[in-house]
PDB file as gemmi writes it, atoms N, CA and C in Angstrom:
CRYST1    1.000    1.000    1.000  90.00  90.00  90.00 P 1                      
ATOM      1  N   MET A   1       0.928  -1.122   0.120  1.00  0.00           N  
ATOM      2  CA  MET A   1      -0.054   0.198  -0.090  1.00  0.00           C  
ATOM      3  C   MET A   1       0.915   1.204   0.066  1.00  0.00           C  
ATOM      4  N   GLU A   2       0.638   2.057  -0.987  1.00  0.00           N  
ATOM      5  CA  GLU A   2       1.504   3.185  -0.999  1.00  0.00           C  
ATOM      6  C   GLU A   2       0.849   4.366  -0.430  1.00  0.00           C  
ATOM      7  N   GLY A   3       1.367   5.544  -0.348  1.00  0.00           N  
ATOM      8  CA  GLY A   3       0.880   6.818   0.229  1.00  0.00           C  
ATOM      9  C   GLY A   3       1.306   7.078   1.661  1.00  0.00           C  
ATOM     10  N   ARG A   4       0.701   7.763   2.397  1.00  0.00           N  
ATOM     11  CA  ARG A   4       0.901   8.218   3.635  1.00  0.00           C  
ATOM     12  C   ARG A   4       0.424   7.089   4.637  1.00  0.00           C  
ATOM     13  N   ARG A   5       1.541   6.836   5.678  1.00  0.00           N  
ATOM     14  CA  ARG A   5       1.302   5.863   6.790  1.00  0.00           C  
ATOM     15  C   ARG A   5       0.201   6.742   7.829  1.00  0.00           C  
ATOM     16  N   LYS A   6      -0.745   5.712   8.263  1.00  0.00           N  
ATOM     17  CA  LYS A   6      -1.734   6.162   9.033  1.00  0.00           C  
ATOM     18  C   LYS A   6      -0.939   6.718  10.427  1.00  0.00           C  
ATOM     19  N   PHE A   7      -1.524   7.875  11.058  1.00  0.00           N  
ATOM     20  CA  PHE A   7      -0.682   8.338  12.147  1.00  0.00           C  
ATOM     21  C   PHE A   7      -0.985   7.547  13.379  1.00  0.00           C  
ATOM     22  N   LEU A   8       0.080   7.001  13.995  1.00  0.00           N  
ATOM     23  CA  LEU A   8      -0.084   6.031  15.243  1.00  0.00           C  
ATOM     24  C   LEU A   8       0.647   6.914  16.270  1.00  0.00           C  
ATOM     25  N   PRO A   9      -0.325   7.534  17.222  1.00  0.00           N  
ATOM     26  CA  PRO A   9       0.169   8.312  18.133  1.00  0.00           C  
ATOM     27  C   PRO A   9       0.910   7.581  19.432  1.00  0.00           C  
ATOM     28  N   ASP A  10       2.098   8.159  19.949  1.00  0.00           N  
ATOM     29  CA  ASP A  10       2.453   7.744  21.196  1.00  0.00           C  
ATOM     30  C   ASP A  10       1.521   7.731  22.197  1.00  0.00           C  
ATOM     31  N   VAL A  11       1.172   6.845  23.104  1.00  0.00           N  
ATOM     32  CA  VAL A  11      -0.087   6.922  24.082  1.00  0.00           C  
ATOM     33  C   VAL A  11       0.411   7.818  25.315  1.00  0.00           C  
ATOM     34  N   TYR A  12       1.606   7.689  25.477  1.00  0.00           N  
ATOM     35  CA  TYR A  12       2.314   8.813  26.641  1.00  0.00           C  
ATOM     36  C   TYR A  12       2.141  10.103  26.204  1.00  0.00           C  
ATOM     37  N   THR A  13       2.675  10.564  25.064  1.00  0.00           N  
ATOM     38  CA  THR A  13       2.314  11.891  24.596  1.00  0.00           C  
ATOM     39  C   THR A  13       1.017  12.336  24.451  1.00  0.00           C  
ATOM     40  N   ALA A  14      -0.086  11.479  24.085  1.00  0.00           N  
ATOM     41  CA  ALA A  14      -1.284  11.875  24.025  1.00  0.00           C  
ATOM     42  C   ALA A  14      -1.907  12.021  25.369  1.00  0.00           C  
ATOM     43  N   ALA A  15      -1.435  11.181  26.265  1.00  0.00           N  
ATOM     44  CA  ALA A  15      -1.885  11.301  27.864  1.00  0.00           C  
ATOM     45  C   ALA A  15      -1.373  12.504  28.462  1.00  0.00           C  
ATOM     46  N   ARG A  16      -0.161  13.091  27.953  1.00  0.00           N  
ATOM     47  CA  ARG A  16       0.116  14.219  28.698  1.00  0.00           C  
ATOM     48  C   ARG A  16      -0.570  15.349  28.059  1.00  0.00           C  
ATOM     49  N   ILE A  17      -0.858  15.280  26.856  1.00  0.00           N  
ATOM     50  CA  ILE A  17      -1.501  16.536  26.147  1.00  0.00           C  
ATOM     51  C   ILE A  17      -2.981  16.534  26.706  1.00  0.00           C  
ATOM     52  N   LEU A  18      -3.662  15.376  26.987  1.00  0.00           N  
ATOM     53  CA  LEU A  18      -5.071  15.422  27.413  1.00  0.00           C  
ATOM     54  C   LEU A  18      -4.978  15.924  28.992  1.00  0.00           C  
ATOM     55  N   HIS A  19      -3.896  15.485  29.731  1.00  0.00           N  
ATOM     56  CA  HIS A  19      -3.622  15.834  31.167  1.00  0.00           C  
ATOM     57  C   HIS A  19      -3.560  17.403  31.240  1.00  0.00           C  
ATOM     58  N   VAL A  20      -2.769  18.053  30.258  1.00  0.00           N  
ATOM     59  CA  VAL A  20      -2.445  19.388  30.328  1.00  0.00           C  
ATOM     60  C   VAL A  20      -3.818  20.128  30.094  1.00  0.00           C  
ATOM     61  N   LEU A  21      -4.691  19.669  29.133  1.00  0.00           N  
ATOM     62  CA  LEU A  21      -6.093  20.258  28.820  1.00  0.00           C  
ATOM     63  C   LEU A  21      -6.946  20.030  29.836  1.00  0.00           C  
ATOM     64  N   SER A  22      -6.902  19.119  30.692  1.00  0.00           N  
ATOM     65  CA  SER A  22      -7.760  18.710  31.810  1.00  0.00           C  
ATOM     66  C   SER A  22      -7.632  19.974  32.951  1.00  0.00           C  
ATOM     67  N   GLN A  23      -6.632  20.732  32.951  1.00  0.00           N  
ATOM     68  CA  GLN A  23      -6.505  21.760  33.618  1.00  0.00           C  
ATOM     69  C   GLN A  23      -7.059  23.048  33.119  1.00  0.00           C  
ATOM     70  N   SER A  24      -7.042  23.475  31.836  1.00  0.00           N  
ATOM     71  CA  SER A  24      -7.799  24.487  31.280  1.00  0.00           C  
ATOM     72  C   SER A  24      -7.582  24.519  29.978  1.00  0.00           C  
ATOM     73  N   PRO A  25      -8.358  25.193  29.242  1.00  0.00           N  
ATOM     74  CA  PRO A  25      -8.164  25.155  27.722  1.00  0.00           C  
ATOM     75  C   PRO A  25      -6.999  26.039  27.229  1.00  0.00           C  
ATOM     76  N   LEU A  26      -6.208  25.702  26.298  1.00  0.00           N  
ATOM     77  CA  LEU A  26      -4.988  26.397  26.057  1.00  0.00           C  
ATOM     78  C   LEU A  26      -4.910  26.615  24.478  1.00  0.00           C  
ATOM     79  N   PRO A  27      -4.089  27.398  23.939  1.00  0.00           N  
ATOM     80  CA  PRO A  27      -3.651  27.454  22.615  1.00  0.00           C  
ATOM     81  C   PRO A  27      -2.665  26.473  22.191  1.00  0.00           C  
ATOM     82  N   THR A  28      -2.413  26.263  20.992  1.00  0.00           N  
ATOM     83  CA  THR A  28      -1.390  25.140  20.765  1.00  0.00           C  
ATOM     84  C   THR A  28      -0.122  25.407  21.314  1.00  0.00           C  
ATOM     85  N   ALA A  29       0.300  26.575  21.429  1.00  0.00           N  
ATOM     86  CA  ALA A  29       1.799  26.893  21.739  1.00  0.00           C  
ATOM     87  C   ALA A  29       1.873  26.479  23.187  1.00  0.00           C  
ATOM     88  N   SER A  30       0.863  26.912  23.848  1.00  0.00           N  
ATOM     89  CA  SER A  30       0.943  26.464  25.447  1.00  0.00           C  
ATOM     90  C   SER A  30       0.793  24.958  25.658  1.00  0.00           C  
ATOM     91  N   VAL A  31      -0.059  24.189  24.950  1.00  0.00           N  
ATOM     92  CA  VAL A  31      -0.055  22.907  24.904  1.00  0.00           C  
ATOM     93  C   VAL A  31       1.312  22.253  24.616  1.00  0.00           C  
ATOM     94  N   ALA A  32       1.884  22.614  23.852  1.00  0.00           N  
ATOM     95  CA  ALA A  32       3.236  22.243  23.262  1.00  0.00           C  
ATOM     96  C   ALA A  32       4.010  22.303  24.495  1.00  0.00           C  
ATOM     97  N   ALA A  33       4.221  23.477  24.980  1.00  0.00           N  
ATOM     98  CA  ALA A  33       5.242  23.898  26.156  1.00  0.00           C  
ATOM     99  C   ALA A  33       4.848  22.862  27.401  1.00  0.00           C  
ATOM    100  N   ALA A  34       3.587  22.883  27.576  1.00  0.00           N  
ATOM    101  CA  ALA A  34       3.208  22.139  28.895  1.00  0.00           C  
ATOM    102  C   ALA A  34       3.467  20.728  28.788  1.00  0.00           C  
ATOM    103  N   ALA A  35       3.126  20.132  27.522  1.00  0.00           N  
ATOM    104  CA  ALA A  35       3.452  18.635  27.261  1.00  0.00           C  
ATOM    105  C   ALA A  35       4.644  18.086  26.867  1.00  0.00           C  
ATOM    106  N   ARG A  36       5.674  19.246  26.912  1.00  0.00           N  
ATOM    107  CA  ARG A  36       7.030  19.064  26.405  1.00  0.00           C  
ATOM    108  C   ARG A  36       7.299  18.309  25.065  1.00  0.00           C  
ATOM    109  N   THR A  37       6.625  18.964  24.121  1.00  0.00           N  
ATOM    110  CA  THR A  37       6.745  18.694  22.570  1.00  0.00           C  
ATOM    111  C   THR A  37       7.012  19.903  21.749  1.00  0.00           C  
ATOM    112  N   SER A  38       7.303  19.554  20.500  1.00  0.00           N  
ATOM    113  CA  SER A  38       7.388  20.875  19.706  1.00  0.00           C  
ATOM    114  C   SER A  38       6.016  21.208  19.172  1.00  0.00           C  
ATOM    115  N   TYR A  39       5.837  22.350  18.689  1.00  0.00           N  
ATOM    116  CA  TYR A  39       4.668  22.988  18.299  1.00  0.00           C  
ATOM    117  C   TYR A  39       4.034  22.049  17.194  1.00  0.00           C  
ATOM    118  N   GLU A  40       4.743  21.663  16.302  1.00  0.00           N  
ATOM    119  CA  GLU A  40       4.162  20.903  15.167  1.00  0.00           C  
ATOM    120  C   GLU A  40       3.878  19.546  15.643  1.00  0.00           C  
ATOM    121  N   LYS A  41       4.464  18.946  16.374  1.00  0.00           N  
ATOM    122  CA  LYS A  41       4.087  17.673  17.148  1.00  0.00           C  
ATOM    123  C   LYS A  41       2.744  17.699  17.862  1.00  0.00           C  
ATOM    124  N   ALA A  42       2.689  18.938  18.556  1.00  0.00           N  
ATOM    125  CA  ALA A  42       1.385  19.056  19.660  1.00  0.00           C  
ATOM    126  C   ALA A  42       0.027  19.299  18.548  1.00  0.00           C  
ATOM    127  N   LEU A  43       0.429  20.102  17.426  1.00  0.00           N  
ATOM    128  CA  LEU A  43      -0.587  20.402  16.491  1.00  0.00           C  
ATOM    129  C   LEU A  43      -1.121  18.999  15.917  1.00  0.00           C  
ATOM    130  N   GLN A  44      -0.070  18.080  15.626  1.00  0.00           N  
ATOM    131  CA  GLN A  44      -0.235  16.943  14.853  1.00  0.00           C  
ATOM    132  C   GLN A  44      -1.301  16.031  15.819  1.00  0.00           C  
ATOM    133  N   TYR A  45      -0.841  15.895  17.111  1.00  0.00           N  
ATOM    134  CA  TYR A  45      -1.582  15.405  18.168  1.00  0.00           C  
ATOM    135  C   TYR A  45      -3.072  15.891  18.389  1.00  0.00           C  
ATOM    136  N   LEU A  46      -3.185  17.094  18.453  1.00  0.00           N  
ATOM    137  CA  LEU A  46      -4.337  17.836  18.615  1.00  0.00           C  
ATOM    138  C   LEU A  46      -5.165  17.643  17.630  1.00  0.00           C  
ATOM    139  N   THR A  47      -4.655  17.696  16.273  1.00  0.00           N  
ATOM    140  CA  THR A  47      -5.688  17.303  15.089  1.00  0.00           C  
ATOM    141  C   THR A  47      -6.124  15.866  15.317  1.00  0.00           C  
ATOM    142  N   HIS A  48      -5.226  14.878  15.587  1.00  0.00           N  
ATOM    143  CA  HIS A  48      -5.571  13.513  15.692  1.00  0.00           C  
ATOM    144  C   HIS A  48      -6.735  13.368  16.745  1.00  0.00           C  
ATOM    145  N   LEU A  49      -6.351  14.035  17.745  1.00  0.00           N  
ATOM    146  CA  LEU A  49      -7.287  13.840  19.131  1.00  0.00           C  
ATOM    147  C   LEU A  49      -8.526  14.336  18.630  1.00  0.00           C  
ATOM    148  N   ALA A  50      -8.651  15.525  17.967  1.00  0.00           N  
ATOM    149  CA  ALA A  50      -9.957  16.231  17.638  1.00  0.00           C  
ATOM    150  C   ALA A  50     -10.588  15.413  16.818  1.00  0.00           C  
ATOM    151  N   GLN A  51      -9.978  14.562  15.791  1.00  0.00           N  
ATOM    152  CA  GLN A  51     -10.733  13.818  14.817  1.00  0.00           C  
ATOM    153  C   GLN A  51     -11.473  12.663  15.453  1.00  0.00           C  
ATOM    154  N   ARG A  52     -10.815  12.060  16.649  1.00  0.00           N  
ATOM    155  CA  ARG A  52     -11.261  11.220  17.434  1.00  0.00           C  
ATOM    156  C   ARG A  52     -12.352  11.518  18.402  1.00  0.00           C  
ATOM    157  N   GLY A  53     -12.588  13.102  18.596  1.00  0.00           N  
ATOM    158  CA  GLY A  53     -13.633  13.511  19.289  1.00  0.00           C  
ATOM    159  C   GLY A  53     -13.331  13.595  20.885  1.00  0.00           C  
ATOM    160  N   LEU A  54     -11.751  13.697  21.084  1.00  0.00           N  
ATOM    161  CA  LEU A  54     -11.424  13.778  22.507  1.00  0.00           C  
ATOM    162  C   LEU A  54     -11.065  15.243  22.870  1.00  0.00           C  
ATOM    163  N   VAL A  55     -10.739  16.071  21.811  1.00  0.00           N  
ATOM    164  CA  VAL A  55     -10.442  17.502  22.067  1.00  0.00           C  
ATOM    165  C   VAL A  55     -11.175  18.269  21.076  1.00  0.00           C  
ATOM    166  N   ALA A  56     -11.600  19.577  21.327  1.00  0.00           N  
ATOM    167  CA  ALA A  56     -12.132  20.382  20.279  1.00  0.00           C  
ATOM    168  C   ALA A  56     -11.342  21.842  20.610  1.00  0.00           C  
ATOM    169  N   SER A  57     -11.412  22.695  19.531  1.00  0.00           N  
ATOM    170  CA  SER A  57     -10.866  24.068  19.564  1.00  0.00           C  
ATOM    171  C   SER A  57     -11.941  24.989  19.545  1.00  0.00           C  
ATOM    172  N   VAL A  58     -11.880  26.169  20.401  1.00  0.00           N  
ATOM    173  CA  VAL A  58     -12.913  27.084  20.437  1.00  0.00           C  
ATOM    174  C   VAL A  58     -12.172  28.282  20.628  1.00  0.00           C  
ATOM    175  N   ASP A  59     -12.538  29.115  19.616  1.00  0.00           N  
ATOM    176  CA  ASP A  59     -11.700  30.628  19.719  1.00  0.00           C  
ATOM    177  C   ASP A  59     -10.109  30.345  19.864  1.00  0.00           C  
ATOM    178  N   GLY A  60      -9.586  29.252  19.279  1.00  0.00           N  
ATOM    179  CA  GLY A  60      -8.188  29.208  19.233  1.00  0.00           C  
ATOM    180  C   GLY A  60      -7.681  28.375  20.333  1.00  0.00           C  
ATOM    181  N   ARG A  61      -8.520  27.911  21.265  1.00  0.00           N  
ATOM    182  CA  ARG A  61      -8.029  27.347  22.470  1.00  0.00           C  
ATOM    183  C   ARG A  61      -8.581  25.836  22.409  1.00  0.00           C  
ATOM    184  N   TRP A  62      -7.617  25.039  22.821  1.00  0.00           N  
ATOM    185  CA  TRP A  62      -8.057  23.622  22.907  1.00  0.00           C  
ATOM    186  C   TRP A  62      -8.683  23.196  24.270  1.00  0.00           C  
ATOM    187  N   HIS A  63      -9.577  22.391  24.256  1.00  0.00           N  
ATOM    188  CA  HIS A  63     -10.249  22.033  25.419  1.00  0.00           C  
ATOM    189  C   HIS A  63     -10.706  20.509  25.271  1.00  0.00           C  
ATOM    190  N   LEU A  64     -10.735  19.646  26.337  1.00  0.00           N  
ATOM    191  CA  LEU A  64     -11.177  18.243  26.488  1.00  0.00           C  
ATOM    192  C   LEU A  64     -12.781  18.271  26.152  1.00  0.00           C  
ATOM    193  N   THR A  65     -13.170  17.142  25.647  1.00  0.00           N  
ATOM    194  CA  THR A  65     -14.520  16.926  25.303  1.00  0.00           C  
ATOM    195  C   THR A  65     -14.743  16.010  26.464  1.00  0.00           C  
ATOM    196  N   LYS A  66     -16.085  15.597  26.730  1.00  0.00           N  
ATOM    197  CA  LYS A  66     -16.630  14.518  27.661  1.00  0.00           C  
ATOM    198  C   LYS A  66     -15.836  13.296  27.306  1.00  0.00           C  
ATOM    199  N   GLU A  67     -15.729  12.866  26.183  1.00  0.00           N  
ATOM    200  CA  GLU A  67     -14.953  11.610  25.566  1.00  0.00           C  
ATOM    201  C   GLU A  67     -13.516  11.915  25.914  1.00  0.00           C  
ATOM    202  N   GLY A  68     -12.919  12.883  25.781  1.00  0.00           N  
ATOM    203  CA  GLY A  68     -11.499  13.204  26.095  1.00  0.00           C  
ATOM    204  C   GLY A  68     -11.399  12.949  27.617  1.00  0.00           C  
ATOM    205  N   GLN A  69     -12.356  13.383  28.387  1.00  0.00           N  
ATOM    206  CA  GLN A  69     -11.941  13.136  29.945  1.00  0.00           C  
ATOM    207  C   GLN A  69     -12.253  11.958  30.264  1.00  0.00           C  
ATOM    208  N   ALA A  70     -13.167  11.134  29.551  1.00  0.00           N  
ATOM    209  CA  ALA A  70     -13.311   9.652  29.901  1.00  0.00           C  
ATOM    210  C   ALA A  70     -12.075   8.944  29.479  1.00  0.00           C  
ATOM    211  N   ALA A  71     -11.376   9.243  28.362  1.00  0.00           N  
ATOM    212  CA  ALA A  71      -9.985   8.688  27.794  1.00  0.00           C  
ATOM    213  C   ALA A  71      -8.878   8.963  28.646  1.00  0.00           C  
ATOM    214  N   LEU A  72      -8.754  10.109  29.370  1.00  0.00           N  
ATOM    215  CA  LEU A  72      -7.889  10.598  30.214  1.00  0.00           C  
ATOM    216  C   LEU A  72      -7.955   9.711  31.415  1.00  0.00           C  
ATOM    217  N   LEU A  73      -9.007   9.475  31.995  1.00  0.00           N  
ATOM    218  CA  LEU A  73      -9.178   8.670  33.229  1.00  0.00           C  
ATOM    219  C   LEU A  73      -8.677   7.212  32.844  1.00  0.00           C  
ATOM    220  N   LYS A  74      -9.096   6.748  31.779  1.00  0.00           N  
ATOM    221  CA  LYS A  74      -8.315   5.279  31.510  1.00  0.00           C  
ATOM    222  C   LYS A  74      -6.772   5.250  31.207  1.00  0.00           C  
ATOM    223  N   LEU A  75      -6.376   6.426  30.557  1.00  0.00           N  
ATOM    224  CA  LEU A  75      -4.988   6.530  30.401  1.00  0.00           C  
ATOM    225  C   LEU A  75      -4.116   6.616  31.649  1.00  0.00           C  
ATOM    226  N   GLU A  76      -4.688   7.387  32.642  1.00  0.00           N  
ATOM    227  CA  GLU A  76      -4.139   7.782  33.867  1.00  0.00           C  
ATOM    228  C   GLU A  76      -3.959   6.243  34.564  1.00  0.00           C  
ATOM    229  N   GLU A  77      -4.878   5.429  34.425  1.00  0.00           N  
ATOM    230  CA  GLU A  77      -4.986   4.090  34.963  1.00  0.00           C  
ATOM    231  C   GLU A  77      -3.831   3.170  34.348  1.00  0.00           C  
ATOM    232  N   VAL A  78      -3.660   3.396  33.143  1.00  0.00           N  
ATOM    233  CA  VAL A  78      -2.462   2.603  32.300  1.00  0.00           C  
ATOM    234  C   VAL A  78      -1.162   2.946  32.842  1.00  0.00           C  
ATOM    235  N   VAL A  79      -1.020   4.420  33.005  1.00  0.00           N  
ATOM    236  CA  VAL A  79       0.210   4.900  33.195  1.00  0.00           C  
ATOM    237  C   VAL A  79       0.632   4.579  34.539  1.00  0.00           C  
ATOM    238  N   LYS A  80      -0.554   4.505  35.534  1.00  0.00           N  
ATOM    239  CA  LYS A  80      -0.188   4.155  36.955  1.00  0.00           C  
ATOM    240  C   LYS A  80       0.294   2.725  37.114  1.00  0.00           C  
ATOM    241  N   THR A  81      -0.488   1.794  36.189  1.00  0.00           N  
ATOM    242  CA  THR A  81      -0.170   0.245  36.204  1.00  0.00           C  
ATOM    243  C   THR A  81       1.112   0.072  35.536  1.00  0.00           C  
ATOM    244  N   LEU A  82       1.585   0.729  34.484  1.00  0.00           N  
ATOM    245  CA  LEU A  82       2.660   0.574  33.723  1.00  0.00           C  
ATOM    246  C   LEU A  82       4.058   1.049  34.303  1.00  0.00           C  
ATOM    247  N   ALA A  83       3.626   2.294  34.761  1.00  0.00           N  
ATOM    248  CA  ALA A  83       4.977   3.033  35.323  1.00  0.00           C  
ATOM    249  C   ALA A  83       5.062   3.301  36.783  1.00  0.00           C  
ATOM    250  N   GLY A  84       4.006   2.899  37.398  1.00  0.00           N  
ATOM    251  CA  GLY A  84       3.850   3.126  38.870  1.00  0.00           C  
ATOM    252  C   GLY A  84       3.924   4.762  39.330  1.00  0.00           C  
ATOM    253  N   ILE A  85       3.466   5.415  38.477  1.00  0.00           N  
ATOM    254  CA  ILE A  85       3.372   6.824  38.804  1.00  0.00           C  
ATOM    255  C   ILE A  85       2.067   7.540  38.336  1.00  0.00           C  
ATOM    256  N   ASN A  86       1.760   8.641  38.949  1.00  0.00           N  
ATOM    257  CA  ASN A  86       0.580   9.310  38.597  1.00  0.00           C  
ATOM    258  C   ASN A  86       0.776  10.127  37.468  1.00  0.00           C  
ATOM    259  N   LEU A  87       0.158  10.076  36.531  1.00  0.00           N  
ATOM    260  CA  LEU A  87       0.458  10.824  35.077  1.00  0.00           C  
ATOM    261  C   LEU A  87       0.551  12.603  35.547  1.00  0.00           C  
ATOM    262  N   SER A  88      -0.302  13.031  36.717  1.00  0.00           N  
ATOM    263  CA  SER A  88      -0.269  14.346  36.914  1.00  0.00           C  
ATOM    264  C   SER A  88       1.369  14.649  37.605  1.00  0.00           C  
ATOM    265  N   ASP A  89       1.798  13.780  38.485  1.00  0.00           N  
ATOM    266  CA  ASP A  89       3.031  13.945  38.898  1.00  0.00           C  
ATOM    267  C   ASP A  89       4.132  13.985  37.901  1.00  0.00           C  
ATOM    268  N   ALA A  90       3.991  12.991  36.957  1.00  0.00           N  
ATOM    269  CA  ALA A  90       4.933  12.894  35.809  1.00  0.00           C  
ATOM    270  C   ALA A  90       5.091  14.093  35.116  1.00  0.00           C  
ATOM    271  N   VAL A  91       3.817  14.739  34.714  1.00  0.00           N  
ATOM    272  CA  VAL A  91       3.862  15.924  33.903  1.00  0.00           C  
ATOM    273  C   VAL A  91       4.335  17.120  34.803  1.00  0.00           C  
ATOM    274  N   ARG A  92       4.158  17.218  36.105  1.00  0.00           N  
ATOM    275  CA  ARG A  92       4.478  18.375  36.810  1.00  0.00           C  
ATOM    276  C   ARG A  92       5.991  18.190  37.087  1.00  0.00           C  
ATOM    277  N   LYS A  93       6.714  17.059  37.315  1.00  0.00           N  
ATOM    278  CA  LYS A  93       8.088  16.898  37.587  1.00  0.00           C  
ATOM    279  C   LYS A  93       8.903  17.295  36.301  1.00  0.00           C  
ATOM    280  N   ARG A  94       8.559  17.245  35.024  1.00  0.00           N  
ATOM    281  CA  ARG A  94       9.131  17.368  33.976  1.00  0.00           C  
ATOM    282  C   ARG A  94       9.030  18.724  33.349  1.00  0.00           C  
ATOM    283  N   ARG A  95       8.214  19.616  34.210  1.00  0.00           N  
ATOM    284  CA  ARG A  95       8.046  20.970  33.529  1.00  0.00           C  
ATOM    285  C   ARG A  95       9.216  21.626  33.881  1.00  0.00           C  
TER     286      ARG A  95                                                      
END                                                                             
């Protein structure tokens, strides 16, 4: 099959972005800084997450949808199980 490969997001990066947005709606640049990724990568993830119905952009600021909040809760459980840490602690420590 030729053409572009389907975007396969890194789950930990997606979880960090969702966690950041759980605090407050933010513009793309602020999401990138808080999630410790580049602007381009943050925009790629936000676009993908929006296509999946997990985030939405209103007036240039991204926010979680109800579906995004539910997904974040599941991802927090996975991160805690796999890494033995709370996602909120992991994001805070690396800022």
